[in-house]
N, C-alpha and C positions, 0 to 999 in steps of 0.2 A: 388626453385622448378620450373621446366619448364613445363608449361601447354600447350605448342604448340603441335598440333597433330603430330604423327610420319610421316616421309616422305612416299611418294607413293612407291609402289613396283617397283623395277627396278634394273638396273645394276649401281653400284657406286664403286669408288675407294676402294679397299680392305683395311680396317683399320688394318688388321692383316698381311699384306704382300704386294706383288706387283701384279699388274694387276687389275682385277675387280671382285667383289663378288656380288651375287644377294641378295637383301633385299626384303623379302616377304611382307613387310608392317608392320611386328611386330618383326622380328628377322633376323639376318644374317643366310643364308642357306650355305650348303657345296658346292654349285655350284660356281665355279670360272671360269674365262676366261682370258687367257693371253691377254695382249694388253697394249698399251701405254695409260697412263692417260693423259688427256688434259693438255696443258701447263699451263692454269690458271683454276683450277677446280671450281672457283667461278662462271664461266659462262658455260652455257650448249652448246651443239652442235648447230650450226646455223640450223634454220628450213630448212627442205628439204634435209638435208644430213642424210645418214644412216650410222650407225656404231655400232659395238659390238652386232650385231644381233637385234637391236632394230629399229623400224620405226623412221623416222626423224621428231619428234614432238617438237624438241627444248628442250629435257629433261634437266632440270637443275641439275648440279652436286653439291653436298654439298660443302660449302666453307671450307677450311683448315681442312683436316683430316677426313672429312665425319661426319656422325651423330654418336653420342654416342650410344654404344650398351646398351639398357635399362637394361640388366641384371648386368651391372657394375655401374649403377647409384648410387650415395651416398644416403643412406637412410635418412629420416627425423629423428627428435628427439621427435616425438609426445609422445610415451610411457614414455620415460625418463623424459620429462617435466611434464607429469602428475604424475610420481613417485616423482619428487621434490616437487610438490604441496602437494602431500599426506604426505611427510615428514614434511613440514611446518605445515600442519593441525594436524599432530600427536603430535606436541609440545603443541597445544592448546586444541584439542578436540579428545577424544577417542584414546589415543596412540596405544593400541594394533591393532585396526581396521586399522587406516590409516598408521601406521608404517609398518606393515606387507604388506599392499596393495602396498605401495611405494617400499618396497624391491622386491616384486614379479614383479612389473612393470619395475623396473630398470634391474632385471635379464632378463626379456624378451627383454628389449631394448638392453642389451648386446648381447643376442643371435642373434638379428637382426643387430648387428654391428652399434648401435647408439652411437655416440661419447659422449653423456651425461649419458650413463647408469651407470658408476661408481659414477657420482655425485648424481644420484637418489638414489642409494643404500646407499651412505654415508649420504645424507640428511635424508633419512628415518630411518636409524639406530640411528642417532643423535636425530631426533625428537621422536623416540620411547623411547630411554633411558631417555632423558631430560623430555619428557612428563610424563613418569612413576614417575620419581623423583619429579617433580613438583606436581603431583597428590598426592603422599605420604605426601609431605610437607603441602599442602593445607588441606588434610583430617586431618592430625595430628594437625594442628593449629585450626581446627574447633572442634576437640575433647575436647579441653579445653575451648572452647568458651561458656560463660554464658550470655544469653541475659538479 
């Protein structure tokens, strides 16, 4: 995960086409401007030169391909991992509660396009079924137990 702050608002090489596109500090806008991209986008314009309608403050252009659009960033797997932990807990402690919770968390993870969503659902279903079977066996063994 990248914890770096987003780049400052300004004109950057258009990641979706040619020319320049305006970044408002949080998302790409529809404003575009034709123009040549610098020969080496890793370095900004020299201080004192004006270009692309911006004052010459030595604005740095992002290196290789510009900044990633935050809306296309790959999601984490937080909910799916919690769902997998619930599936393991369902094997040992209260299968209905933890098994169902893990299945729900896995399904939410899938809806958020988390890569471990199916693993969370599978682990939770297995934990739920095996936990219930184990519970029945333990209770059945205790039924015939005479102290």
